[in-house]
C-alpha positions, -999 to 999 in steps of 0.1 A, spaced: 762 -561 533 735 -537 546 700 -536 532 667 -522 545 636 -543 550 600 -530 553 572 -554 563 536 -541 564 503 -550 580 503 -585 595 539 -591 584 553 -566 609 553 -594 634 582 -610 615 605 -579 619 634 -581 643 634 -556 672 640 -520 663 629 -484 667 611 -479 633 576 -491 631 580 -512 599 616 -506 586 648 -522 598 684 -520 585 699 -555 586 731 -572 576 728 -601 551 752 -622 531 764 -609 498 744 -622 469 713 -630 489 682 -635 467 648 -622 475 632 -656 480 659 -665 506 653 -632 525 616 -641 527 625 -676 540 651 -662 564 623 -643 582 600 -673 581 573 -655 561 550 -680 545 554 -677 507 517 -671 502 519 -642 527 546 -624 507 520 -613 482 536 -580 471 573 -576 471 592 -545 459 629 -539 457 637 -502 456 601 -496 446 600 -520 417 576 -550 418 593 -585 418 570 -613 405 569 -644 426 585 -664 398 615 -640 396 623 -638 434 647 -667 432 667 -648 405 667 -613 420 700 -608 438 701 -581 464 729 -555 466 742 -531 492 716 -505 501 686 -522 486 652 -516 502 629 -547 502 593 -540 510 568 -568 515 530 -567 519 506 -596 526 475 -601 505 450 -573 509 413 -572 507 388 -544 503 369 -526 477 
């Protein structure tokens, strides 16, 4: 199935090659869960600080349960600092 991934800030280094700055359309297996997607791209768990699926926040303890479906957009940000 096809989904879109968006990695921001320092996580952009984990994106596969493509034309968009931080977004890629990729093929994944049916039923892939959010935590497995993070693992598939070798993003350290502590670096996947903010994860959204279709604009909705997915808590770290729910990522193993959240199954992706065709057309989903998964956005991931590292921890941020500032004030």
